[in-house]
Structures are given as C-alpha cells and as structure tokens.
C-alpha positions as CSV (number, residue, x, y, z in Angstrom):
1,M,142.4,-132.1,39.5
2,S,140.8,-130.7,42.4
3,S,138.0,-127.2,42.1
4,T,140.8,-125.6,43.7
5,A,144.3,-127.0,42.7
6,I,146.8,-124.6,40.5
7,P,147.9,-126.2,37.6
8,D,151.7,-126.4,37.8
9,E,152.8,-123.7,34.8
10,G,155.9,-122.7,35.9
11,E,156.6,-120.4,39.6
12,G,154.5,-117.6,40.0
13,A,152.9,-118.1,36.1
14,V,149.9,-116.8,35.3
15,R,146.9,-117.6,32.3
16,R,145.3,-115.7,30.2
17,V,141.6,-114.9,30.3
18,V,139.1,-114.2,27.7
19,V,135.5,-113.9,27.1
20,S,133.6,-116.5,24.9
21,G,129.8,-116.0,25.4
22,L,127.4,-113.3,26.5
23,G,124.4,-113.1,27.4
24,I,121.4,-110.3,28.0
25,V,117.9,-109.3,29.5
26,S,117.8,-105.3,29.4
27,P,115.4,-102.7,28.8
28,L,116.8,-102.7,25.0
29,G,116.6,-106.2,24.1
30,N,116.9,-109.5,25.4
31,N,119.8,-110.7,23.6
32,P,123.5,-109.2,23.0
33,E,123.0,-108.0,19.7
34,T,119.6,-106.8,19.2
35,F,120.5,-104.7,22.7
36,F,123.8,-103.3,21.0
37,S,122.3,-102.2,17.9
38,N,119.4,-100.3,19.9
39,L,122.5,-98.4,21.9
40,M,124.0,-97.3,18.7
41,A,120.7,-96.0,17.2
42,G,120.0,-93.8,20.4
43,R,117.2,-95.9,20.8
44,S,115.7,-95.3,24.8
45,G,114.3,-98.5,26.5
46,I,113.6,-96.0,29.4
47,S,109.6,-95.5,30.1
48,R,106.1,-94.3,31.8
49,I,106.2,-97.6,34.7
50,Q,103.5,-100.3,33.4
51,S,102.3,-101.1,37.0
52,E,98.8,-100.6,38.8
53,F,100.8,-99.0,41.5
54,A,102.7,-96.2,38.9
55,D,99.9,-94.0,40.2
56,K,101.5,-93.5,43.6
57,L,105.2,-93.0,42.2
58,S,106.5,-89.1,42.3
59,V,108.7,-90.6,39.8
60,R,107.1,-93.0,36.7
61,C,110.0,-93.9,34.5
62,A,112.0,-96.9,34.4
63,G,114.1,-99.3,32.5
64,Q,111.5,-102.2,31.6
65,V,112.2,-105.3,30.1
66,T,109.6,-106.7,28.4
67,F,109.4,-110.5,29.4
68,D,107.2,-113.4,29.7
69,P,108.6,-115.6,32.2
70,S,106.2,-118.7,30.3
71,V,108.3,-118.7,27.4
72,Y,111.6,-119.9,29.3
73,F,110.0,-121.5,32.9
74,T,107.6,-124.8,33.2
75,K,105.3,-123.1,36.2
76,Q,107.1,-126.1,38.6
77,K,110.1,-123.9,38.0
78,L,108.6,-120.8,38.5
79,A,107.6,-121.1,42.0
80,V,111.0,-121.3,43.2
81,L,112.3,-118.3,40.5
82,D,112.2,-114.7,41.7
83,R,112.5,-112.3,38.6
84,F,115.9,-111.5,39.7
85,S,116.3,-115.4,39.2
86,Q,114.8,-115.4,35.6
87,F,116.3,-113.1,34.4
88,A,120.3,-114.3,35.6
89,L,118.9,-118.1,33.9
90,V,118.0,-116.7,30.2
91,A,121.1,-114.5,30.4
92,A,122.9,-117.5,31.3
93,S,121.3,-119.9,29.0
94,Q,122.2,-117.2,25.9
95,A,125.9,-117.0,27.0
96,M,126.3,-120.8,27.6
97,T,124.9,-121.2,24.3
98,D,126.8,-118.8,22.4
99,A,130.5,-120.0,24.1
100,R,129.2,-124.0,23.0
101,I,131.2,-125.1,25.9
102,R,130.8,-128.9,26.6
103,I,130.0,-129.8,30.4
104,D,130.0,-133.2,32.0
105,E,132.3,-135.3,34.8
106,T,135.4,-134.7,33.1
107,N,135.3,-130.7,33.8
108,N,132.4,-129.8,35.7
109,R,134.6,-129.0,39.0
110,R,136.3,-126.3,37.0
111,I,133.6,-124.7,35.8
112,G,132.0,-122.2,38.4
113,V,129.7,-118.9,38.6
114,S,130.7,-115.2,40.4
115,F,127.5,-113.1,40.3
116,G,126.5,-110.0,41.5
117,T,123.1,-108.4,43.3
118,G,122.0,-105.4,44.7
119,V,119.2,-106.6,46.5
120,G,118.5,-110.0,45.3
121,G,115.0,-111.5,44.9
122,V,113.2,-108.2,46.5
123,A,109.8,-108.8,44.4
124,T,109.7,-112.2,46.7
125,I,110.5,-110.4,50.3
126,E,107.8,-107.1,49.3
127,E,104.9,-110.1,48.2
128,G,105.8,-112.1,51.5
129,Y,105.5,-108.6,53.5
130,R,102.9,-107.9,51.9
131,E,101.1,-111.4,52.4
132,L,101.6,-111.3,56.3
133,F,100.9,-107.8,57.4
134,E,97.9,-107.0,55.0
135,R,96.4,-110.5,54.8
136,D,97.5,-112.2,57.8
137,P,98.4,-115.7,56.9
138,I,99.2,-118.2,58.3
139,R,102.5,-118.7,56.7
140,V,104.1,-116.9,54.0
141,K,104.8,-118.7,51.2
142,P,107.4,-121.7,51.8
143,A,109.6,-121.0,49.4
144,T,110.2,-117.2,50.3
145,V,113.7,-117.5,51.8
146,L,115.1,-119.8,48.4
147,M,113.8,-117.1,46.4
148,A,114.8,-114.2,48.1
149,M,118.5,-114.8,49.3
150,H,121.2,-113.2,47.3
151,N,122.9,-116.0,46.2
152,A,119.6,-117.5,45.0
153,A,120.5,-116.7,40.8
154,A,124.3,-118.0,41.2
155,S,123.1,-121.0,42.8
156,Q,120.4,-122.0,40.3
157,I,122.8,-121.4,37.6
158,S,125.1,-124.1,38.9
159,I,122.4,-126.3,39.6
160,D,120.9,-126.3,35.8
161,Y,124.0,-126.7,34.5
162,G,125.8,-129.0,37.2
163,L,128.8,-126.3,38.2
164,K,130.6,-127.8,41.1
165,G,133.4,-125.3,40.6
166,P,133.4,-121.9,43.2
167,N,129.9,-120.4,43.6
168,L,130.2,-116.6,44.6
169,T,127.7,-113.9,44.9
170,F,129.2,-110.0,45.8
171,S,126.5,-107.8,46.5
172,T,128.4,-104.4,46.4
173,A,125.3,-102.3,45.0
174,C,126.2,-100.6,41.9
175,S,129.3,-102.4,40.7
176,S,127.7,-105.4,42.5
177,S,128.6,-107.3,38.8
178,A,131.5,-105.5,38.0
179,L,133.3,-106.9,40.9
180,A,131.5,-110.7,40.0
181,I,133.6,-110.5,36.6
182,G,136.7,-109.1,38.6
183,E,136.9,-111.7,41.2
184,A,136.0,-114.2,38.1
185,Y,138.7,-112.7,36.1
186,R,141.1,-113.7,39.5
187,M,140.0,-117.4,39.9
188,I,140.8,-118.4,36.0
189,K,144.0,-115.7,36.0
190,H,145.4,-117.6,39.3
191,G,144.6,-121.5,38.4
192,Y,141.5,-121.8,40.4
193,A,138.9,-122.5,37.3
194,D,138.9,-122.8,33.8
195,V,135.6,-121.4,33.0
196,M,133.3,-119.0,34.7
197,L,130.0,-117.7,34.2
198,A,130.3,-114.0,35.7
199,G,127.4,-111.1,35.6
200,G,124.9,-110.1,37.6
201,S,121.3,-109.5,37.5
202,E,118.4,-107.0,39.4
203,A,114.9,-107.0,38.9
204,L,113.8,-103.9,41.9
205,L,111.1,-102.1,39.9
206,T,108.9,-102.8,42.9
207,Y,106.2,-100.8,44.9
208,G,108.5,-100.8,47.8
209,S,111.9,-100.4,46.3
210,I,110.7,-97.4,44.3
211,K,109.4,-95.6,47.3
212,A,112.4,-96.0,49.2
213,W,114.6,-94.8,45.9
214,E,112.1,-92.0,46.2
215,A,112.9,-91.3,49.6
216,L,117.0,-91.1,48.7
217,R,115.7,-88.3,46.5
218,A,118.2,-89.5,43.7
219,L,115.9,-90.5,41.1
220,A,115.6,-88.4,37.8
221,V,112.6,-85.6,37.3
222,E,110.7,-87.2,34.7
223,D,111.2,-85.0,31.2
224,A,108.1,-83.1,30.6
225,E,108.2,-83.8,27.4
226,D,109.6,-86.9,26.8
227,P,110.1,-89.6,29.1
228,S,112.4,-91.7,27.5
229,A,114.5,-88.4,28.0
230,S,114.4,-88.3,31.7
231,C,118.0,-89.8,32.1
232,K,120.7,-87.1,30.9
233,P,124.3,-88.3,32.1
234,F,126.5,-85.2,31.8
235,S,123.9,-82.9,30.8
236,R,123.8,-79.2,32.7
237,N,120.3,-80.1,33.1
238,R,120.7,-83.4,34.5
239,S,118.3,-84.6,37.9
240,G,119.2,-87.6,38.7
241,L,119.3,-91.9,37.5
242,V,116.7,-93.3,36.6
243,L,115.9,-97.1,37.7
244,G,116.3,-99.9,35.3
245,E,116.0,-103.9,35.5
246,G,117.9,-106.7,33.9
247,A,121.0,-109.2,33.9
248,A,124.1,-110.1,31.7
249,V,126.2,-113.1,31.8
250,L,129.6,-113.2,30.6
251,I,131.3,-116.5,29.3
252,L,135.0,-116.0,31.3
253,E,137.4,-118.7,29.5
254,E,140.9,-119.5,30.2
255,A,142.4,-118.4,26.8
256,G,144.0,-121.9,25.9
257,M,141.5,-123.8,26.7
258,A,139.2,-121.2,24.3
259,T,141.4,-121.3,21.4
260,M,141.6,-124.9,21.2
261,R,138.0,-125.7,20.6
262,G,137.8,-122.6,18.4
263,A,135.9,-120.3,20.4
264,K,134.5,-117.3,19.4
265,I,136.6,-115.0,21.0
266,Y,135.2,-111.5,22.1
267,G,138.3,-109.9,23.8
268,E,140.8,-110.8,26.5
269,L,140.2,-109.2,30.3
270,V,143.6,-107.9,31.3
271,G,142.9,-105.5,33.5
272,Y,140.8,-105.0,37.1
273,S,140.9,-103.2,40.1
274,C,138.6,-102.8,43.3
275,S,138.9,-99.9,46.0
276,N,136.9,-98.1,47.9
277,D,136.1,-94.7,49.0
278,A,136.2,-95.4,52.3
279,S,134.7,-91.5,53.0
280,H,130.8,-91.2,52.7
281,I,128.1,-93.7,51.7
282,T,126.2,-91.7,49.5
283,K,128.8,-89.6,48.0
284,P,131.8,-90.5,45.3
285,S,135.1,-89.7,46.2
286,T,137.4,-88.4,42.9
287,E,140.8,-90.3,45.2
288,G,138.6,-93.4,45.3
289,Q,138.1,-93.1,41.8
290,S,140.9,-92.5,40.3
291,W,142.7,-94.7,42.1
292,A,140.7,-97.6,40.9
293,I,141.3,-96.5,37.4
294,S,144.9,-96.5,38.0
295,M,145.5,-100.1,39.2
296,A,143.0,-101.3,36.2
297,L,145.3,-100.0,34.1
298,E,148.5,-101.0,36.1
299,D,146.9,-104.6,36.0
300,A,146.7,-104.5,32.3
301,G,150.0,-102.7,31.8
302,V,148.6,-100.4,29.4
303,S,148.8,-96.5,29.6
304,P,145.9,-94.3,29.4
305,A,146.8,-93.3,25.8
306,Q,146.0,-96.9,24.8
307,I,142.1,-97.0,26.0
308,G,140.2,-96.5,22.5
309,Y,136.4,-96.2,24.7
310,I,135.4,-95.5,28.1
311,N,132.4,-96.5,29.3
312,A,131.3,-94.4,32.2
313,H,129.5,-95.0,35.4
314,G,127.5,-91.9,34.4
315,T,125.0,-92.1,36.5
316,A,123.1,-88.5,35.8
317,T,123.2,-87.4,39.7
318,P,124.8,-83.8,39.6
319,I,127.8,-84.8,41.8
320,G,128.3,-88.5,40.5
321,D,129.1,-87.0,36.7
322,Q,131.3,-84.3,37.8
323,V,133.5,-86.6,40.6
324,E,133.7,-89.0,37.5
325,T,134.9,-86.2,35.3
326,N,137.3,-85.5,37.7
327,A,138.6,-88.8,38.3
328,I,139.3,-89.1,34.7
329,K,141.1,-86.5,33.8
330,Q,143.2,-87.4,36.8
331,I,144.7,-90.2,35.5
332,F,144.4,-89.6,32.0
333,G,145.6,-86.1,32.2
334,E,145.6,-84.5,28.3
335,A,144.3,-87.9,26.7
336,A,141.1,-87.7,28.9
337,Y,140.0,-85.3,25.8
338,S,140.5,-87.9,23.0
339,I,139.0,-90.2,24.4
340,P,135.5,-91.4,23.5
341,I,133.5,-91.6,26.5
342,S,129.5,-92.5,27.0
343,S,127.1,-93.8,29.5
344,T,124.7,-95.9,28.0
345,K,122.4,-95.3,31.3
346,S,121.2,-92.7,29.0
347,M,119.1,-95.3,27.4
348,H,119.0,-98.5,29.4
349,G,118.6,-97.0,32.8
350,H,120.6,-97.6,36.3
351,M,120.4,-101.7,36.0
352,M,121.9,-101.5,39.8
353,G,123.7,-105.1,40.5
354,A,123.4,-105.9,37.0
355,T,124.4,-102.2,35.7
356,G,128.6,-103.4,35.5
357,A,128.1,-106.8,33.6
358,V,125.7,-105.0,31.2
359,E,128.1,-102.4,30.7
360,F,131.1,-104.3,30.3
361,I,129.4,-106.1,27.2
362,V,128.7,-102.8,26.0
363,A,132.4,-101.8,26.2
364,L,133.4,-105.3,24.6
365,L,130.8,-105.0,21.3
366,A,132.3,-101.6,21.0
367,M,135.8,-102.8,20.4
368,A,133.9,-106.0,18.2
369,H,131.9,-103.5,16.3
370,R,134.6,-100.6,15.8
371,A,131.7,-98.9,17.0
372,V,131.0,-96.4,20.4
373,P,127.5,-95.8,21.0
374,P,126.2,-92.2,22.1
375,T,125.4,-90.9,25.2
376,A,121.4,-90.3,24.8
377,H,119.6,-87.0,25.7
378,L,123.3,-84.7,26.0
379,K,121.9,-81.6,24.6
380,L,123.3,-79.2,27.3
381,P,126.6,-80.0,28.1
382,D,127.6,-79.6,31.6
383,P,131.3,-77.4,31.6
384,Q,131.9,-78.7,34.1
385,C,131.8,-82.2,32.2
386,D,133.6,-81.2,28.8
387,L,134.9,-85.0,27.7
388,D,133.5,-86.3,24.8
389,Y,131.0,-87.8,25.9
390,V,129.8,-88.6,22.0
391,P,126.6,-86.5,22.5
392,E,123.2,-88.2,21.0
393,K,124.8,-89.8,17.9
394,G,127.0,-93.3,17.7
395,R,130.3,-92.9,16.0
396,H,131.4,-96.0,13.6
397,G,134.4,-97.2,11.8
398,L,136.7,-96.3,15.0
399,D,139.9,-98.1,15.8
400,I,139.4,-99.6,18.9
401,H,141.7,-101.9,20.6
402,T,141.4,-101.3,24.3
403,V,138.4,-100.3,26.1
404,M,137.6,-99.9,29.8
405,S,134.4,-100.3,32.0
406,N,133.5,-98.0,35.1
407,S,131.7,-98.9,38.2
408,F,131.0,-96.8,41.1
409,A,128.7,-98.0,44.0
410,F,126.4,-96.6,46.9
411,G,129.1,-97.7,49.7
412,G,131.8,-96.3,48.1
413,T,133.2,-100.1,46.3
414,N,134.8,-98.8,43.0
415,A,135.6,-101.5,40.2
416,V,137.4,-101.0,37.1
417,L,137.8,-103.3,34.3
418,I,140.3,-103.4,31.0
419,A,139.8,-105.5,28.1
420,R,141.4,-105.6,24.4
421,A,141.6,-107.4,21.1
422,F,143.1,-110.9,21.7
423,K,145.9,-112.0,19.4
C-alpha cells in the first residue's frame, strides 16, 4: 500500500487513534513519569538563568532543562544538531522505546512525523550572526541552514528511524505542537498513515531571544522572594509568562494495530479543532477560543459535562488568563465550575512550540493516574478567573475519563485536543 493510499474500510469510514508512547525533555525531568511526579508535588522547574549573559537581562528566570548532549550524541552528530533538535531526538527515542514499534521496509512508508516549533534553531542562527558581525569570518558554519531550519527536528527523527511516511512541520507560535498532534490524528483517522510521531520542541533561551521577549513586555516580573514562583497563572498578582524550553513526542497509532500487538495505551485521541481569532496579533479573543473548544467537543462527540480535567493554556498574562476563563465559561456554562482546571506552566514555564505536546501529555497522565496537578503559586485568585484552578496542591483519586488540553497562540491560532480512556 502506498503512503498516501486510504485503506478500504467502507465508504466514509474513519479509524480510531490511540496514544501508545510518550517521551519528554523538560525543566521538571527528562522522562514522563519523573515530570508528572514533580508536577503533582507542585515542584517548580523555574529558576534563575544560568548563563554568561544573565547579568545583561532584565528578566532573569526561566524553565531550563538539565541536559548533557554528549550523553546522547556523538561529536559528529552534534555538529549538525541545534539544541531544539537534540531535545526532539531524545524525546522521540523515549516515545519509540515506550511504544515498542518495529520499523522495517514493510511498514516504514506508513509511519510519519508531525512536529511543531515556534522558532526552530534559534541558537544556531544567533551564533551564526555573532560569528559574522562580531568576528567577521570568511563564512559561517557550513551546517547553519541545516541546523536552523524549522523542519530540522522532524527530518532528523525521520532519518534516525527510516520513516518514509508524511513529514510535517508546523509553526504557529504557542499552539505549534498541539496543531502537529491534531493534524497527525487526522492523518491516521482518514487513512494517510498508520503511525505518527507527533510533538514539538523549543530551545529559545538565548540572549537575543530573551531580549526580544523583554522588548515585547510579555515576561513576568521575577518574584522577589522566590524566583521559582515567578509564573502565577490565574492569580491576582500575575505579571506575565516565564519562558521555558524542552520537547515532547507522542506516538499516535491506529487503534487496531496497537491492540493487536498488545501496546500500552495511554488514551484515545477523539477530538481536535483549529481556529484563528483573525482579530489581533497578540491580544486573544474569547470568541475565537470558545469556537475552538466548541468544535473540539463536537469532533469528539462528547458533552461539556463529560470533561473530567482541562489543562489550560494559562500563560499568566493579565489578559490571556481572563480571556481563557471567559471562553471556558461560554461553552461549559455552569459545568465550568465543577471541572478541575490547571495551568502547569506555573512549574515548567511556557515552552512555546513544545508546550502543546507537553501539556497534552499532562492531560493523558492525569487521566491514567486519576490525579490532577495543581496550578502552583495560586495564593491570590483573580476574581475574574473564578473557576476551579486547583490552587497549589494536586488532587488524587479522581474519576477522570475524558480530558481536554487548550493551546492558544500569538497570531491567533487556537488548537484544542480531547482524549478519553480507551475501551
């Protein structure tokens, strides 16, 4: 069967899609279980930036990954990998090991990659400019373009595993990896692939990138008493987002294949939507977000009352948290007040192009563990953000069968994912 052929399963037939593998690189740990355990404990991965340029910054805290690339890659391999691709390959390796999928010439044209990033290889670009304009070399590093291009991570994953199916890269700022997961879901659902490695990666904690964010005036003021508590979603005293870095990869798979080989299944992806506010490049829209939530619920065929947990976009910007709160209320009505909702960005920061995939993993693990992580540092709730935002302490022993994850971006691209327990 060709990589674009649709299986003959009856007119209008669609296929079920499950998640059979997870991988993550994050400020709270470099595997899914450590990451989720730290979230449940309310630990923060946000800290003072450890870099030679930190004293030149006005904002000096971020969600930084503890990561030694030499543990994972040879010097030869590192010569062509930007940090964002390094993160991506490590997360993909974890997910593939978790899923235990055998790849060979009989199936590699039916397995693809769908990946998101906001800025791609920004460290490589920045270093190239510095070489060119400060040191005036004859040429920059020959691999600069290959390391910096947005599709570098997706391409490197395909090369490592010999994946000849669809290879897609999405760049829609903060919703990039949620969009990548949703479009991978559609690829499998409608028969264009059997397995997709879906997720995103970001490594933007560079001097130039942080200074650009400072100029935008979107970053949080560092907490004077505790820098790790600088990101305060839904709080009355929130002051902006905290940048983070990392990657997440999920193995999406046609359900029949997964069950036949006895795969561990984290959940079934049943709903996805994508919309655009078409109103403002930075200011979010309640109408745009509520429309995305409504379409995802319709795609999933579930009612608002069936959602057991929402991982909120919750960036801790003054307007963003209020708009998301209003969008949830608009669609869920009174049911909005009985659903536990949390923003885990309070602990790992805003990982931009990776954040949608990271937070969808949070939602899946919440369902698997019957536990909801908290919104950390939520000591002074904003009266305008009056839903159950699970302040400070996680909750265990919950009855969660269906979960939702919101991703809303600069540029207005909204993506919403819904998963349920697989039966």
